[in-house]
C-alpha positions as CSV (number, residue, x, y, z in Angstrom):
1,X,0.0,0.0,0.0
2,X,1.3,3.4,-0.9
3,X,0.3,6.5,1.1
4,X,-0.8,8.4,-2.0
5,X,-3.3,5.7,-3.0
6,X,-7.1,6.0,-2.6
7,X,-9.2,3.8,-0.3
8,X,-12.7,2.9,-1.5
9,X,-14.9,2.7,1.6
10,X,-18.4,1.2,2.1
11,X,-20.1,2.7,5.2
12,X,-23.3,1.1,6.6
13,X,-25.3,2.5,9.5
14,X,-26.0,-0.5,11.6
15,X,-29.4,-1.6,13.0
16,X,-31.4,0.9,10.8
17,X,-34.1,0.1,8.2
18,X,-34.4,1.2,5.5
19,X,-30.7,0.8,5.0
20,X,-28.4,3.8,5.1
21,X,-25.3,3.2,3.0
22,X,-22.5,5.3,1.6
23,X,-19.6,4.6,-0.7
24,X,-16.8,7.2,-0.6
25,X,-13.2,7.5,-1.7
26,X,-10.6,8.9,0.6
27,X,-6.8,9.3,0.5
28,X,-5.2,6.3,2.1
29,X,-3.0,8.7,4.0
30,X,-6.0,10.6,5.5
31,X,-5.8,11.3,9.3
32,X,-8.5,9.7,11.3
33,X,-9.9,13.0,12.5
34,X,-10.4,14.0,8.9
35,X,-11.9,10.6,8.1
36,X,-14.4,11.4,10.8
37,X,-15.3,14.7,9.1
38,X,-15.6,12.9,5.7
39,X,-17.9,10.3,7.3
40,X,-20.0,13.1,8.9
41,X,-20.3,14.9,5.5
42,X,-21.2,11.7,3.6
43,X,-23.8,10.5,6.1
44,X,-25.4,13.8,6.8
45,X,-24.6,14.0,10.5
46,X,-24.0,17.5,12.0
47,X,-20.7,16.7,13.9
48,X,-22.4,17.7,17.2
49,X,-21.2,14.7,19.3
50,X,-18.1,12.7,20.2
51,X,-17.0,9.8,18.0
52,X,-14.6,6.9,18.0
53,X,-13.1,5.0,15.1
54,X,-12.1,1.4,16.1
55,X,-9.9,-1.2,14.5
56,X,-9.8,-4.4,16.6
57,X,-9.3,-3.4,20.2
58,X,-7.8,0.1,19.5
59,X,-9.9,3.2,19.2
60,X,-9.2,6.8,18.1
61,X,-11.2,9.9,18.7
62,X,-11.0,13.1,20.8
63,X,-8.6,12.3,23.7
64,X,-9.7,13.2,27.2
65,X,-7.0,13.4,29.9
66,X,-9.6,12.5,32.6
67,X,-10.6,9.3,30.7
68,X,-7.7,6.8,31.2
69,X,-9.0,4.2,28.9
70,X,-10.4,6.6,26.3
71,X,-9.5,6.8,22.6
72,X,-6.1,7.6,21.2
73,X,-5.8,11.0,19.4
74,X,-7.3,10.7,16.0
75,X,-5.2,13.6,14.8
76,X,-2.1,11.5,15.2
77,X,-3.2,8.4,13.2
78,X,-3.6,7.9,9.5
79,X,-5.8,5.3,7.8
80,X,-2.8,3.7,6.0
81,X,-1.0,3.2,9.3
82,X,-4.0,1.6,11.0
83,X,-4.5,-0.8,8.1
84,X,-0.8,-1.8,8.0
85,X,-0.3,-1.9,11.8
86,X,-3.5,-3.7,12.8
87,X,-4.2,-5.4,9.5
88,X,-7.9,-4.6,9.7
89,X,-10.1,-4.5,6.6
90,X,-13.1,-3.4,8.5
91,X,-13.4,-0.5,11.0
92,X,-16.1,0.5,13.4
93,X,-17.3,4.1,13.7
94,X,-19.3,5.1,16.7
95,X,-21.0,8.6,16.6
96,X,-22.8,10.1,19.5
97,X,-22.1,8.0,22.6
98,X,-25.6,8.7,24.0
99,X,-27.6,7.6,20.9
100,X,-25.0,5.1,19.9
101,X,-24.9,5.3,16.1
102,X,-22.7,2.4,15.0
103,X,-21.3,2.3,11.5
104,X,-19.4,-0.5,9.8
105,X,-16.7,0.8,7.4
106,X,-15.4,-1.8,5.0
107,X,-12.3,-1.1,2.9
108,X,-13.5,-2.5,-0.4
109,X,-10.3,-1.9,-2.3
110,X,-7.3,0.4,-2.8
111,X,-6.4,2.0,-6.1
112,X,-4.3,4.8,-7.5
113,X,-5.7,8.3,-7.4
114,X,-7.4,9.4,-10.6
115,X,-5.7,12.4,-12.2
116,X,-7.4,15.7,-11.5
117,X,-9.8,14.3,-8.9
118,X,-10.1,15.9,-5.5
119,X,-10.7,13.6,-2.5
120,X,-12.7,12.7,-0.5
121,X,-15.6,12.2,-2.8
122,X,-19.0,10.5,-2.7
123,X,-19.5,7.5,-5.0
124,X,-22.9,6.2,-3.8
125,X,-25.6,7.2,-1.3
126,X,-28.7,5.2,-0.3
127,X,-31.1,6.0,2.5
128,X,-31.5,9.1,4.6
129,X,-29.5,9.6,7.7
130,X,-31.6,9.7,10.9
131,X,-32.2,13.0,12.6
132,X,-29.7,14.0,15.3
133,X,-30.7,13.3,19.0
134,X,-33.6,11.1,18.2
135,X,-32.5,8.4,20.6
136,X,-30.5,5.9,18.5
137,X,-31.5,3.1,16.2
138,X,-34.3,1.7,18.3
139,X,-36.0,5.1,18.8
140,X,-35.5,6.0,15.1
141,X,-37.1,2.7,14.0
142,X,-40.0,3.4,16.4
143,X,-40.4,6.9,15.0
144,X,-40.6,5.6,11.4
145,X,-43.4,3.2,12.5
146,X,-45.3,6.0,14.2
147,X,-45.0,8.3,11.3
148,X,-46.3,5.7,8.9
149,X,-49.3,4.8,11.0
150,X,-51.7,7.6,11.8
151,X,-53.3,5.4,14.5
152,X,-50.0,4.9,16.3
153,X,-50.1,6.3,19.9
154,X,-47.0,8.5,19.2
155,X,-47.9,9.5,15.6
156,X,-48.6,13.2,16.4
157,X,-45.5,13.4,18.6
158,X,-43.2,12.2,15.8
159,X,-44.9,14.2,13.1
160,X,-43.9,17.4,15.0
161,X,-40.2,16.9,14.0
162,X,-40.7,15.2,10.7
163,X,-41.5,17.5,7.8
164,X,-44.0,16.4,5.1
165,X,-41.3,15.4,2.7
166,X,-39.4,13.2,5.1
167,X,-38.6,10.0,3.3
168,X,-36.1,7.6,5.0
169,X,-35.4,5.8,1.7
170,X,-34.0,8.9,-0.1
171,X,-30.5,10.2,0.5
172,X,-29.7,13.9,-0.2
173,X,-26.9,12.9,-2.6
174,X,-26.4,16.5,-3.9
175,X,-25.9,17.8,-0.3
176,X,-23.5,15.0,0.6
177,X,-21.5,15.4,-2.6
178,X,-21.1,19.1,-2.0
179,X,-20.1,18.6,1.6
180,X,-17.4,16.2,0.7
181,X,-16.2,18.4,-2.2
182,X,-15.9,21.3,0.3
183,X,-13.6,19.2,2.5
184,X,-11.5,18.2,-0.5
185,X,-11.1,21.8,-1.5
186,X,-10.3,22.9,2.0
187,X,-7.7,20.1,2.5
188,X,-6.0,20.5,-0.9
189,X,-5.1,24.1,-0.3
190,X,-1.4,24.7,-0.3
191,X,0.0,26.4,2.8
192,X,1.1,30.0,2.3
193,X,4.9,30.3,2.2
194,X,6.3,33.6,3.4
195,X,9.2,34.8,1.3
196,X,12.0,36.7,2.9
197,X,12.4,40.2,1.8
198,X,15.6,41.3,0.1
199,X,17.4,43.9,2.0
């Protein structure tokens, strides 16, 4: 594996129906804190909660000095190093420790970067990401049942947060594509080099 290669990732949100799936391409050398941001953009989350990316028994996220067994610093690890050091082909991504949104990230394959393409980029999107703070997969599935059934005892309650156009089967592909393209643009900027003045 070369650090300038591209990893093709399949991300599946666990325990949710209809299925929420994304396929994205990221640089193999991406730092894990940036991978987190790419996952947020691709899924449609709002980056409002803590996260952890796990490979085997090792986890990376936002370190907390008061949490002795907490995650390692995601800013100090790259995807290529995790894959080579741990040998994992599948990662786990936990977003929002309270709601417990678990994602399975499968590294489908690694290829050379395409000339002129900015990464990360969205390849495929299926299913709408659940709303933030709804209570996790169980509560989300219950809310979908309540919305679909006007006789459900919680129908009116869940209709308050769901707009008329809410469709869990439809991903906002355009929004996710733009969000990832913005990250690619931001990360591809060359640092400004100050030139010394001639005296």
